[in-house]
ZALODREN-678789 format. One record per residue (C-alpha): residue number from 1; y, x, z. Coordinates in nm, 3 decimals, always signed. Each point is the difference from the previous one (the first is absolute). Layout:
NODE,NUM,Y,X,Z
...
This chain:
NODE,1,+6.963,+15.746,+18.141
NODE,2,-0.262,+0.082,-0.280
NODE,3,-0.017,-0.379,-0.070
NODE,4,+0.342,-0.044,+0.016
NODE,5,+0.044,+0.259,-0.261
NODE,6,-0.289,-0.140,-0.253
NODE,7,+0.205,-0.370,+0.016
NODE,8,+0.267,+0.176,-0.062
NODE,9,-0.105,+0.203,-0.350
NODE,10,-0.179,-0.358,-0.055
NODE,11,+0.305,-0.147,-0.030
NODE,12,+0.155,+0.274,-0.217
NODE,13,-0.280,-0.003,-0.219
NODE,14,+0.066,-0.386,-0.058
NODE,15,+0.361,+0.066,-0.048
NODE,16,-0.081,+0.253,-0.251
NODE,17,-0.235,-0.255,-0.197
NODE,18,+0.261,-0.253,-0.006
NODE,19,+0.268,+0.242,-0.137
NODE,20,-0.283,+0.116,-0.258
NODE,21,-0.051,-0.368,-0.107
NODE,22,+0.328,-0.122,-0.003
NODE,23,+0.081,+0.359,-0.187
NODE,24,-0.255,-0.047,-0.269
NODE,25,+0.143,-0.365,-0.022
NODE,26,+0.372,+0.091,-0.088
NODE,27,-0.143,+0.246,-0.231
NODE,28,-0.176,-0.274,-0.200
NODE,29,+0.339,-0.207,+0.010
NODE,30,+0.167,+0.307,-0.190
NODE,31,-0.315,+0.065,-0.205
NODE,32,-0.038,-0.413,-0.132
NODE,33,+0.408,-0.029,-0.067
NODE,34,-0.060,+0.335,-0.188
NODE,35,-0.276,-0.177,-0.181
NODE,36,+0.189,-0.294,-0.084
NODE,37,+0.295,+0.231,-0.080
NODE,38,-0.189,+0.199,-0.255
NODE,39,-0.136,-0.353,-0.157
NODE,40,+0.324,-0.078,-0.048
NODE,41,+0.132,+0.294,-0.168
NODE,42,-0.369,+0.014,-0.199
NODE,43,+0.096,-0.398,-0.133
NODE,44,+0.417,+0.098,-0.053
NODE,45,-0.096,+0.327,-0.209
NODE,46,-0.256,-0.254,-0.183
NODE,47,+0.277,-0.224,-0.021
NODE,48,+0.216,+0.267,-0.197
NODE,49,-0.305,+0.179,-0.148
NODE,50,-0.101,-0.356,-0.147
NODE,51,-0.319,+0.077,+0.096
NODE,52,-0.166,-0.372,-0.036
NODE,53,-0.343,+0.081,+0.103
NODE,54,-0.079,-0.375,+0.061
NODE,55,-0.051,-0.216,-0.330
NODE,56,-0.023,-0.332,-0.014
NODE,57,-0.320,-0.106,-0.219
NODE,58,+0.146,-0.298,-0.138
NODE,59,+0.333,+0.089,-0.173
NODE,60,-0.005,+0.371,+0.060
NODE,61,+0.322,+0.002,+0.234
NODE,62,-0.023,+0.339,+0.250
NODE,63,+0.111,-0.008,+0.362
NODE,64,+0.068,+0.300,+0.212
NODE,65,-0.220,-0.088,+0.283
NODE,66,-0.310,-0.253,+0.038
NODE,67,+0.224,-0.247,+0.244
NODE,68,+0.222,-0.141,-0.319
NODE,69,-0.332,-0.028,-0.210
NODE,70,-0.156,-0.224,+0.281
NODE,71,+0.301,-0.172,-0.022
NODE,72,+0.068,-0.007,-0.379
NODE,73,-0.383,-0.118,-0.079
NODE,74,+0.113,-0.339,+0.195
NODE,75,+0.210,-0.078,-0.320
NODE,76,-0.361,-0.007,-0.194
NODE,77,-0.147,-0.172,+0.245
NODE,78,+0.229,-0.268,+0.099
NODE,79,-0.027,+0.088,+0.333
NODE,80,+0.291,-0.109,+0.250
NODE,81,-0.194,+0.030,+0.347
NODE,82,+0.338,-0.079,+0.154
NODE,83,+0.131,-0.339,+0.027
NODE,84,+0.361,-0.153,+0.126
NODE,85,-0.104,-0.239,+0.294
NODE,86,+0.389,-0.171,-0.056
NODE,87,-0.075,-0.094,-0.420
NODE,88,-0.340,+0.138,-0.074
NODE,89,+0.104,+0.248,-0.229
NODE,90,-0.272,+0.301,-0.031
NODE,91,+0.092,+0.385,-0.032
NODE,92,-0.204,+0.288,-0.124
NODE,93,+0.136,+0.235,+0.308
NODE,94,+0.101,-0.079,+0.360
NODE,95,+0.348,+0.170,-0.070
NODE,96,+0.072,-0.240,-0.240
NODE,97,-0.107,-0.269,+0.182
NODE,98,+0.239,+0.126,+0.279
NODE,99,+0.290,+0.035,-0.184
NODE,100,-0.088,-0.368,-0.149
NODE,101,+0.006,-0.153,+0.347
NODE,102,+0.341,+0.135,+0.049
NODE,103,+0.136,-0.249,-0.256
NODE,104,-0.093,-0.315,+0.263
NODE,105,+0.104,+0.165,+0.272
NODE,106,+0.310,+0.096,-0.171
NODE,107,+0.055,+0.332,+0.162
NODE,108,+0.198,+0.293,-0.230
NODE,109,+0.034,+0.266,+0.220
NODE,110,+0.137,+0.248,-0.214
NODE,111,+0.369,-0.037,-0.053
NODE,112,+0.221,+0.132,-0.282
NODE,113,+0.246,+0.175,+0.161
NODE,114,+0.238,+0.001,-0.331
NODE,115,+0.008,-0.379,-0.032
NODE,116,-0.234,-0.130,+0.297
NODE,117,-0.232,-0.162,-0.218
NODE,118,-0.333,+0.013,+0.169
NODE,119,-0.362,+0.065,-0.082
NODE,120,-0.371,-0.088,+0.089
NODE,121,-0.163,+0.340,-0.096
NODE,122,+0.202,+0.380,-0.001
NODE,123,-0.149,+0.021,-0.373
NODE,124,+0.247,-0.280,-0.122
NODE,125,+0.344,+0.121,+0.222
NODE,126,-0.043,+0.362,-0.139
NODE,127,-0.060,-0.153,-0.339
NODE,128,+0.340,-0.219,+0.064
NODE,129,+0.212,+0.323,+0.090
NODE,130,-0.037,+0.057,-0.327
NODE,131,+0.221,-0.225,-0.126
NODE,132,+0.251,+0.157,+0.200
NODE,133,-0.029,+0.316,-0.086
NODE,134,-0.056,-0.051,-0.352
NODE,135,-0.315,+0.195,+0.013
NODE,136,-0.245,-0.032,-0.290
NODE,137,-0.209,+0.255,-0.054
NODE,138,-0.287,-0.161,-0.213
NODE,139,+0.132,+0.020,-0.355
NODE,140,-0.186,-0.178,-0.327
NODE,141,-0.038,+0.262,-0.255
NODE,142,+0.015,-0.210,-0.302
NODE,143,+0.344,-0.186,+0.108
NODE,144,+0.149,+0.237,+0.253
NODE,145,+0.027,-0.274,+0.226
NODE,146,-0.031,+0.070,+0.399
NODE,147,-0.157,-0.200,+0.278
NODE,148,+0.013,+0.027,+0.362
NODE,149,-0.390,+0.032,+0.053
NODE,150,-0.311,+0.052,-0.205
NODE,151,-0.153,-0.345,+0.004
NODE,152,+0.332,-0.111,-0.188
NODE,153,-0.012,+0.262,-0.273
NODE,154,-0.398,-0.051,-0.036
NODE,155,+0.073,-0.368,-0.036
NODE,156,+0.301,+0.111,-0.239
NODE,157,-0.279,+0.205,-0.190
NODE,158,-0.202,-0.352,-0.144
NODE,159,+0.289,-0.058,-0.215
NODE,160,-0.008,+0.270,-0.206
NODE,161,-0.382,+0.024,-0.003
NODE,162,-0.029,-0.330,-0.069
NODE,163,-0.270,-0.080,+0.301
NODE,164,-0.057,-0.353,+0.069
NODE,165,-0.316,+0.007,+0.233
NODE,166,+0.043,-0.347,+0.149
NODE,167,-0.080,-0.234,-0.182
NODE,168,+0.043,-0.402,+0.071
NODE,169,-0.385,-0.195,-0.031
NODE,170,+0.202,-0.351,-0.082
NODE,171,+0.253,+0.140,-0.299
NODE,172,-0.129,+0.350,-0.120
NODE,173,+0.336,+0.130,+0.113
NODE,174,+0.030,+0.353,+0.111
NODE,175,+0.220,+0.180,+0.280
NODE,176,+0.069,+0.333,+0.100
NODE,177,-0.002,-0.012,+0.349
NODE,178,-0.264,-0.215,+0.235
NODE,179,+0.277,-0.189,+0.200
NODE,180,+0.176,-0.143,-0.356
NODE,181,-0.375,-0.094,-0.071
NODE,182,-0.039,-0.216,+0.297
NODE,183,+0.344,-0.118,+0.023
NODE,184,-0.083,-0.143,-0.400
NODE,185,-0.295,-0.146,+0.154
NODE,186,+0.201,-0.248,+0.194
NODE,187,+0.187,-0.148,-0.300
NODE,188,-0.406,-0.153,-0.077
NODE,189,-0.074,-0.113,+0.378
NODE,190,+0.320,-0.108,+0.030
NODE,191,+0.053,+0.161,+0.300
NODE,192,+0.344,+0.015,+0.189
NODE,193,-0.058,+0.218,+0.296
NODE,194,+0.377,+0.008,+0.088
NODE,195,+0.256,-0.311,+0.059
NODE,196,+0.349,+0.011,+0.037
NODE,197,+0.123,-0.255,+0.326
NODE,198,+0.299,-0.077,-0.155
NODE,199,-0.096,-0.176,-0.308
NODE,200,-0.377,+0.047,+0.019
NODE,201,+0.003,+0.190,-0.355
NODE,202,-0.344,+0.243,+0.016
NODE,203,-0.058,+0.329,-0.094
NODE,204,-0.332,+0.197,-0.115
NODE,205,+0.132,+0.301,+0.106
NODE,206,+0.225,+0.101,+0.344
NODE,207,+0.290,+0.170,-0.156
NODE,208,+0.004,-0.296,-0.260
NODE,209,+0.091,-0.191,+0.332
NODE,210,+0.266,+0.252,+0.158
NODE,211,+0.190,+0.018,-0.285
NODE,212,-0.001,-0.358,-0.037
NODE,213,+0.128,-0.069,+0.378
NODE,214,+0.298,+0.231,-0.099
NODE,215,+0.120,-0.311,-0.257
NODE,216,+0.032,-0.263,+0.337
NODE,217,+0.135,+0.353,+0.215
NODE,218,+0.273,+0.064,-0.331
NODE,219,-0.114,+0.341,+0.070
NODE,220,+0.148,+0.240,-0.247
NODE,221,-0.021,+0.381,+0.080
NODE,222,-0.018,+0.165,-0.323
NODE,223,+0.351,+0.012,-0.183
NODE,224,+0.061,+0.156,-0.348
NODE,225,+0.273,+0.317,+0.042
NODE,226,+0.131,-0.154,-0.340
NODE,227,+0.079,-0.307,+0.003
NODE,228,-0.047,-0.112,+0.380
NODE,229,-0.250,-0.276,-0.054
NODE,230,-0.250,-0.054,+0.241
NODE,231,-0.384,-0.073,+0.008
NODE,232,-0.298,-0.052,+0.235
NODE,233,-0.265,+0.265,-0.076
NODE,234,+0.084,+0.375,-0.186
NODE,235,-0.210,-0.126,-0.285
NODE,236,+0.222,-0.239,-0.057
NODE,237,+0.282,+0.227,+0.004
NODE,238,-0.173,+0.267,-0.275
NODE,239,-0.078,-0.270,-0.239
NODE,240,+0.358,-0.076,+0.056
NODE,241,+0.169,+0.350,-0.060
NODE,242,-0.181,+0.022,-0.315
NODE,243,+0.292,-0.241,-0.134
NODE,244,+0.274,+0.308,+0.111
NODE,245,-0.164,+0.277,-0.173
NODE,246,-0.136,-0.244,-0.242
NODE,247,-0.345,+0.201,-0.086
NODE,248,-0.253,-0.184,-0.186
NODE,249,-0.323,+0.161,+0.015
NODE,250,-0.208,-0.313,-0.143
NODE,251,+0.080,-0.024,-0.368
NODE,252,-0.158,-0.277,-0.210
NODE,253,-0.179,+0.147,-0.303
NODE,254,+0.083,-0.309,-0.202
NODE,255,+0.405,-0.018,+0.008
NODE,256,+0.089,+0.283,+0.179
NODE,257,+0.144,-0.182,+0.322
NODE,258,-0.034,+0.156,+0.359
NODE,259,-0.082,-0.110,+0.344
NODE,260,+0.038,+0.156,+0.338
NODE,261,-0.315,-0.176,+0.139
NODE,262,-0.369,+0.002,-0.205
NODE,263,+0.002,-0.372,+0.112
NODE,264,+0.295,-0.054,-0.182
NODE,265,-0.159,+0.166,-0.327
NODE,266,-0.283,-0.183,+0.028
NODE,267,+0.177,-0.314,+0.031
NODE,268,+0.209,+0.088,-0.273
NODE,269,-0.321,+0.062,-0.262
NODE,270,-0.068,-0.372,+0.049
NODE,271,+0.301,-0.091,-0.237
NODE,272,-0.143,+0.192,-0.295
NODE,273,-0.370,-0.104,+0.066
NODE,274,+0.142,-0.416,+0.072
NODE,275,-0.303,-0.007,+0.258
NODE,276,+0.048,-0.313,+0.200
NODE,277,-0.292,-0.003,+0.218
NODE,278,+0.147,-0.224,+0.321
NODE,279,-0.023,-0.401,-0.058
NODE,280,+0.175,-0.252,+0.165
NODE,281,-0.268,-0.293,+0.103
NODE,282,+0.304,-0.242,-0.038
NODE,283,+0.121,+0.023,-0.333
NODE,284,-0.222,+0.270,-0.157
NODE,285,+0.304,+0.237,-0.090
NODE,286,-0.055,+0.352,+0.038
NODE,287,+0.130,+0.323,+0.118
NODE,288,-0.008,+0.394,+0.005
NODE,289,+0.018,+0.048,+0.351
NODE,290,-0.186,-0.158,+0.303
NODE,291,+0.341,-0.050,+0.207
NODE,292,+0.143,-0.163,-0.296
NODE,293,-0.267,-0.254,-0.007
NODE,294,+0.057,-0.083,+0.422
NODE,295,+0.393,-0.024,-0.048
NODE,296,-0.077,-0.230,-0.289
NODE,297,-0.211,-0.256,+0.238
NODE,298,+0.299,-0.009,+0.230
NODE,299,+0.142,-0.221,-0.304
NODE,300,-0.313,-0.303,+0.032
NODE,301,-0.025,+0.058,+0.395
NODE,302,+0.412,+0.026,-0.004
NODE,303,-0.029,+0.203,+0.296
NODE,304,+0.313,+0.215,+0.030
NODE,305,-0.072,+0.192,+0.330
NODE,306,+0.305,+0.232,-0.031
NODE,307,+0.343,-0.168,+0.144
NODE,308,+0.329,+0.105,+0.007
NODE,309,+0.129,+0.067,+0.358
NODE,310,+0.360,-0.085,-0.144
NODE,311,-0.041,-0.345,-0.161
NODE,312,-0.365,-0.097,+0.066
NODE,313,-0.105,+0.021,-0.380
NODE,314,-0.401,+0.052,-0.033
NODE,315,-0.132,+0.245,-0.289
NODE,316,-0.324,+0.036,-0.131
NODE,317,+0.038,+0.358,+0.003
NODE,318,+0.147,+0.326,+0.200
NODE,319,+0.218,+0.161,-0.324
NODE,320,+0.131,-0.404,-0.049
NODE,321,+0.126,+0.016,+0.346
NODE,322,+0.159,+0.329,+0.006
NODE,323,+0.201,-0.077,-0.335
NODE,324,+0.118,-0.322,+0.186
NODE,325,+0.156,+0.221,+0.292
NODE,326,+0.203,+0.189,-0.245
NODE,327,+0.220,-0.345,-0.034
NODE,328,+0.037,+0.007,+0.376
NODE,329,+0.078,+0.343,+0.079
NODE,330,+0.156,+0.059,-0.393
NODE,331,-0.150,+0.324,-0.034
NODE,332,+0.010,+0.116,-0.330
NODE,333,-0.066,+0.414,-0.028
NODE,334,-0.083,-0.017,-0.369
NODE,335,+0.275,+0.030,-0.168
NODE,336,+0.052,+0.087,-0.408
NODE,337,+0.146,+0.252,-0.143
NODE,338,+0.120,-0.155,-0.301
NODE,339,+0.182,-0.273,+0.136
NODE,340,+0.002,-0.005,+0.373
NODE,341,-0.201,-0.299,+0.053
NODE,342,-0.250,-0.018,+0.319
NODE,343,-0.322,-0.116,+0.102
NODE,344,-0.204,-0.042,+0.317
NODE,345,-0.324,+0.121,-0.221
NODE,346,-0.066,+0.350,-0.175
NODE,347,-0.230,-0.176,-0.271
NODE,348,+0.310,-0.255,-0.032
NODE,349,+0.233,+0.292,-0.095
NODE,350,-0.272,+0.134,-0.307
NODE,351,+0.003,-0.365,-0.124
NODE,352,+0.361,+0.033,-0.011
NODE,353,-0.004,+0.315,-0.174
NODE,354,-0.115,-0.131,-0.279
NODE,355,+0.252,-0.201,-0.105
NODE,356,+0.191,+0.341,-0.024
NODE,357,-0.272,+0.191,-0.165
NODE,358,-0.110,-0.280,-0.247
NODE,359,-0.318,+0.044,+0.090
NODE,360,-0.216,-0.256,-0.074
NODE,361,-0.380,+0.048,+0.043
NODE,362,-0.184,-0.349,-0.008
NODE,363,+0.014,-0.147,-0.341
NODE,364,-0.150,-0.288,-0.075
NODE,365,-0.261,-0.014,-0.255
NODE,366,+0.055,-0.346,-0.127
NODE,367,+0.363,+0.021,-0.121
NODE,368,+0.083,+0.343,+0.109
NODE,369,+0.263,-0.075,+0.240
NODE,370,+0.045,+0.291,+0.261
NODE,371,+0.021,-0.010,+0.383
NODE,372,+0.110,+0.234,+0.238
NODE,373,-0.240,-0.131,+0.295
NODE,374,-0.331,-0.074,-0.044
NODE,375,+0.040,-0.346,+0.175
NODE,376,+0.257,-0.111,-0.245
NODE,377,-0.296,+0.094,-0.255
NODE,378,-0.221,-0.236,+0.200
NODE,379,+0.266,-0.296,+0.014
NODE,380,+0.058,+0.024,-0.348
NODE,381,-0.321,-0.021,-0.152
NODE,382,-0.055,-0.335,+0.190
NODE,383,+0.260,-0.084,-0.300
NODE,384,-0.269,+0.027,-0.278
NODE,385,-0.297,-0.092,+0.173
NODE,386,+0.198,-0.322,+0.150
NODE,387,-0.115,+0.048,+0.353
NODE,388,+0.193,-0.213,+0.310
NODE,389,-0.173,-0.016,+0.290
NODE,390,+0.274,-0.088,+0.206
NODE,391,+0.122,-0.362,-0.025
NODE,392,+0.261,-0.201,+0.162
NODE,393,-0.139,-0.310,+0.207
NODE,394,+0.324,-0.173,+0.013
NODE,395,+0.068,+0.002,-0.385
NODE,396,-0.301,+0.166,-0.158
NODE,397,+0.153,+0.247,-0.149
NODE,398,-0.218,+0.353,-0.073
NODE,399,+0.117,+0.355,+0.042
NODE,400,-0.207,+0.323,-0.104
NODE,401,+0.153,+0.137,+0.372
NODE,402,+0.000,-0.093,+0.343
NODE,403,+0.373,+0.136,+0.074
NODE,404,+0.106,-0.204,-0.302
NODE,405,-0.144,-0.309,+0.124
NODE,406,+0.192,+0.091,+0.358
NODE,407,+0.313,+0.011,-0.231
NODE,408,-0.087,-0.328,-0.115
NODE,409,-0.073,-0.209,+0.301
NODE,410,+0.391,+0.077,+0.120
NODE,411,+0.102,-0.207,-0.282
NODE,412,-0.157,-0.320,+0.116
NODE,413,+0.145,+0.059,+0.397
NODE,414,+0.272,+0.070,-0.130
NODE,415,+0.089,+0.260,+0.262
NODE,416,+0.198,+0.295,-0.072
NODE,417,+0.074,+0.233,+0.220
NODE,418,+0.187,+0.275,-0.134
NODE,419,+0.381,-0.097,-0.116
NODE,420,+0.298,+0.140,-0.161
NODE,421,+0.288,+0.110,+0.259
NODE,422,+0.185,-0.046,-0.330
NODE,423,-0.035,-0.325,-0.166
NODE,424,-0.286,-0.139,+0.247
NODE,425,-0.243,-0.009,-0.273
NODE,426,-0.411,-0.035,+0.117
NODE,427,-0.235,+0.219,-0.056
NODE,428,-0.425,-0.004,+0.073
NODE,429,-0.016,+0.344,+0.029
NODE,430,+0.176,+0.268,+0.108
NODE,431,-0.006,+0.254,-0.315
NODE,432,+0.115,-0.331,-0.193
NODE,433,+0.322,+0.015,+0.248
NODE,434,+0.080,+0.416,-0.039
NODE,435,-0.013,-0.111,-0.410
NODE,436,+0.204,-0.298,+0.029
NODE,437,+0.274,+0.234,+0.172
NODE,438,-0.002,+0.232,-0.270
NODE,439,+0.167,-0.241,-0.185
NODE,440,+0.296,-0.054,+0.261
NODE,441,+0.013,+0.390,+0.060
NODE,442,+0.049,+0.054,-0.396
NODE,443,-0.238,+0.280,+0.013
NODE,444,-0.163,+0.064,-0.357
NODE,445,-0.258,+0.334,+0.025
NODE,446,-0.186,-0.140,-0.302
NODE,447,+0.174,+0.108,-0.344
NODE,448,-0.140,-0.127,-0.348
NODE,449,+0.048,+0.312,-0.251
NODE,450,+0.033,-0.242,-0.297
NODE,451,+0.239,-0.206,+0.066
NODE,452,+0.173,+0.148,+0.318
NODE,453,-0.076,-0.342,+0.207
NODE,454,-0.071,+0.067,+0.419
NODE,455,-0.249,-0.136,+0.211
NODE,456,+0.009,-0.041,+0.358
NODE,457,-0.363,-0.088,+0.030
NODE,458,-0.319,+0.233,-0.156
NODE,459,-0.216,-0.311,-0.055
NODE,460,+0.300,-0.155,-0.228
NODE,461,+0.090,+0.359,-0.196
NODE,462,-0.348,+0.039,-0.109
NODE,463,-0.010,-0.366,-0.094
NODE,464,+0.305,+0.070,-0.218
NODE,465,-0.159,+0.324,-0.173
NODE,466,-0.295,-0.162,-0.090
NODE,467,+0.259,-0.230,-0.174
NODE,468,+0.135,+0.270,-0.201
NODE,469,-0.345,+0.122,-0.110
NODE,470,-0.124,-0.351,-0.087
NODE,471,-0.308,+0.036,+0.148
NODE,472,-0.172,-0.290,+0.138
NODE,473,-0.317,+0.085,+0.183
NODE,474,-0.072,-0.330,+0.116
NODE,475,-0.227,-0.259,-0.255
NODE,476,-0.051,-0.361,+0.013
NODE,477,-0.319,-0.060,-0.043
NODE,478,+0.067,-0.371,-0.120
NODE,479,+0.245,+0.030,-0.260
NODE,480,+0.046,+0.371,-0.047
NODE,481,+0.351,+0.043,+0.128
NODE,482,+0.075,+0.363,+0.155
NODE,483,+0.221,+0.029,+0.294
NODE,484,+0.196,+0.286,+0.110
NODE,485,-0.121,-0.094,+0.440
NODE,486,-0.279,-0.154,+0.143
NODE,487,+0.187,-0.224,+0.153
NODE,488,+0.138,-0.116,-0.311
NODE,489,-0.350,-0.061,-0.122
NODE,490,-0.085,-0.200,+0.316
NODE,491,+0.293,-0.251,-0.055
NODE,492,-0.069,-0.036,-0.370
NODE,493,-0.405,-0.075,+0.067
NODE,494,+0.116,-0.321,+0.189
NODE,495,+0.120,-0.154,-0.343
NODE,496,-0.359,+0.011,-0.097
NODE,497,-0.162,-0.113,+0.367
NODE,498,+0.237,-0.221,+0.057
NODE,499,+0.002,+0.126,+0.342
NODE,500,+0.336,-0.150,+0.244
NODE,501,-0.102,+0.201,+0.313
NODE,502,+0.360,-0.113,+0.139
NODE,503,+0.102,-0.280,+0.161
NODE,504,+0.310,-0.124,+0.124
NODE,505,+0.049,-0.064,+0.377
NODE,506,+0.207,-0.304,-0.075
NODE,507,-0.206,-0.168,-0.284
NODE,508,-0.313,-0.033,-0.136
NODE,509,+0.135,+0.252,-0.298
NODE,510,-0.202,+0.337,-0.094
NODE,511,+0.129,+0.242,-0.220
NODE,512,-0.207,+0.315,-0.146
NODE,513,+0.281,+0.228,+0.076
NODE,514,+0.127,+0.073,+0.397
NODE,515,+0.393,+0.043,-0.174
NODE,516,-0.070,-0.326,-0.143
NODE,517,-0.090,-0.179,+0.313
NODE,518,+0.300,+0.200,+0.205
NODE,519,+0.257,-0.163,-0.274
NODE,520,-0.159,-0.316,+0.054
NODE,521,-0.001,-0.026,+0.355
NODE,522,+0.363,+0.070,+0.028
NODE,523,+0.052,-0.343,-0.210
NODE,524,-0.150,-0.179,+0.379
NODE,525,+0.240,+0.268,+0.239
NODE,526,+0.323,-0.045,-0.245
NODE,527,+0.015,+0.414,-0.049
NODE,528,+0.219,+0.066,-0.253
NODE,529,-0.223,+0.267,-0.219
């Protein structure tokens, strides 16, 4: 009996001991949790009190806890011990590597309940949610612009401070952000990491490729609420909106002209400086813009990458195709409020308006003749220089402009696709037919104030006015005789040169004037003049 009581007491003692140990361990768990909780409270209190005891001896940046300082020191040492086994990219801390690995696995566990867009990490989702709520708690004290996150505000502040700590060791150009400097370096290395699988075009950054892909998909999500025009990206829409607001923050200090974008002002300044740093290797012609020399090179290569899907006609530039497409659509949204004439392009309307205002800002320094367009002055200058780079292969006749040569070539082919439905007369150009039709309609919009004579064509009216003023601007350098028009001068010069460029298609007889040749050909055809 005594032994049994002793055994029971021993068992009870063991149970009490076990219970005591378990109780001790359980107490430690709570104590440890309390210690951790106290540590978290102290850390949080340090953040609020801005108590940053751990300071970097390299850049004097301070941190609330020692672990953050250790992590930061790796930016100075360049230490990146955590490497991705997929692409070899290295990181300073393990957490960054974990985030990066999701780009390879495609894992995006955090989804927005507003638009169903997914993200690899929770922080990115939180940042994204502010786009729906419109929350921008971080405001710049310099200009009042607000941002969704503190990092974006810090980047923005460098605009005001002018701080550009990242410099390219190749060309010396500086940047406010490291990613901008790395992106720039790819220009020197020629590295293009992102390639379009549709057309093979390569890009330095991923977002440029994504933006480019919208061209193939035809996606234009961003619409203007003023005119309904749609754009591929939000930035293009913002730039477009300045047209409606007429807000021009960038002003030229030379002529006072305003621009919506800084790069447009920089491009404009070249007009005043006259700088043309880009030269064509084929013909030596110089250009102010790099894009202009690229477009010009297509003249030599005869490459026409932009093709019309309606008629198959090719164009060297996209703007050329856009202008051409209005022929098929018949769209002319820009109307003149003076005479009601409509135009496909806004710039065409602007040029047209100069007819009503009488504005001729481009003046020839040789003879004082003024023009509404700069291109017209450029063509006119060739009269003084005698430059005629465009030559006809059929008769050897040379022209100052390529468009004039194209018109001239029709005289050899005798192809006149435009016929008058009133009298059956054929014309090489559609514009010539329109002018001719005014004769039948008896429309005479242009009246001379001196003799009350009316004209259907503006060009004939202007020529008539010159005859009243007796101003003969075109002089023959051989004999000193002056003429009202350049065409009259050219006809006269054939007297001195003895040139007879027009040959009868029926016999070998040649003529200096086209009209004389046509009159002669009627002898062979039997047609009455």
